[in-house]
Phi, psi and omega in degrees: 000128181285172186297318181300311180296322179299314179295319181300312181295319181297313181297316180297316183296307181290324179298321179294316181295310182287334174295318177295321179295318179298316180296322179296315180297318181298321182287340180277350180277139178272109182252008185276338181070030179218166184295144178298132180090353180282150178296142180271349182095354178270119178228150176206125177056037178084001181256130183251136178275133179252156179276076181252146178285173175298147177302137183299316183298325180291316180296316181295322179296320179297316179298317179301316181293325177294314179296316180300316183295323179293317178296318179300315182290339174282322184276324188237164178298145179171342180250076178062233183276355177290123187269359181086150186288342178278344180071024182287140175224145178287324179198171176289125186270155172062029175267139184238003178205167179296323179296316178296323179296317179296318180296318179294323179294317179297318179296321180296319179294319181295323182273354179071024179284148182270089178261112188303317181300316180295318180297320180291324178294317178296316179296319179297321179293323178296322184278315189253343183302317180297324180292318177300316181295323178297324183283330188255346183255154172291179182299334181286348178075007182236333184257131178291140172292152178297138181301320180297326178287317179298327181297341178264358180269110186297321180295318180294319181290333175295318178292318177300323179296320178297318178298319179298312183296327181284328191240339188243337188295336181300327180258313187271355178088152181295335178264005178065017181269007173072191179202179180302118181090353181235119190299146170284125183264006185249354190260001179075009179257116189237132177288320186247016179102141184250014176288158179306319181293319181293320180295316179297318180297322178299317180288318182298307189258350184075179178222134174225098185290152175297341177092149175271129183294154173277112185265359181305310181298326182281318185276329188078167185296320179295318179295322177300315180295321180292315179295321178300319179297317180293317180298317179294326179293334181297333180256022173084013180281148179279123181221173175291114185298326180292316179295320179295323179295319177294322178295325178298322179295332180270349188294348180304328179289342180266335187295336180301328179254314186274353181086156180298325181271359178076013184272006173083180182210104181300334180295332181254355185073021181275123186288155173287126182262007185252356188258003179061029173247124189234126182287322183250020179104140185254008176289160179302319180297320180292318180294317178298320179297320178297318180291317185291315189250351180080170179216151175207120181249151179224133172237130182290157175278137186250355185297316181288339181273314185263332188089154188293327180300313180290323178298319179298318179291319179295319178298323179295320179294314180299319178298322183293335184296329181244011180223050180289137180260000000 
């Protein structure tokens, strides 16, 4: 906050408080020039106004709130750039990356500053950390339980579901069925492999595909249509057989990633083109658009954000979605 805004906020805050105090004092003065409780002469519908002071409880409450607000503004932030004598902060300010956040957190702990977010995180770990460890570790407390076993543990998958809803549902949907450009996690169709280890690695490290090249300039519009026909035919769609045959001859540029048979390659994140499951839409127009302009998807890495214990639990829940027993 710059100096002007700091002064502006301070003046408005203190001006409001002392303005209320001034108004309260002014209202407690008897300016009527008549005895307390005497009629003022104002009547309406048989009701007469009396010269009575403000209720004592109301005045005392107002005074208490004014005193409280002044004490609060001395102890805590509220007056522009003044941080309060307790040094309390809601969170580490001006951080733009996870690394900066960690560095700021470490500095706050060393300096003994009261950062509310850090205190809540430490308290949450004290309360819930042991429960997370209980769910993901074997009895020895050192070896992770198999993801496939945790996936059959109803209590563990309930916790995993909460983690999913908090961190993954924004892209994959609350029902995990995905959306255009975001994979469905319930259908058993995996770009990077659906084994427990592959799913955990995807969550731990994230995925950043090399991307599908835009083939429009090389193929031309006619070539795009021919390849689209062949690709659609691989999943049993009805297409022009002549056009599909020409597209097959051009498919060699696609086979490097998707394979000669079009069944994809999990090592590259290249999707299977024969199962009629489409990440970016399966209409002819959508398939042509993918061929013409290319595609590139990115999933962030969650290990540094959640920690491996939570990632292990989350991977178990995701695995359970397509491997129900």
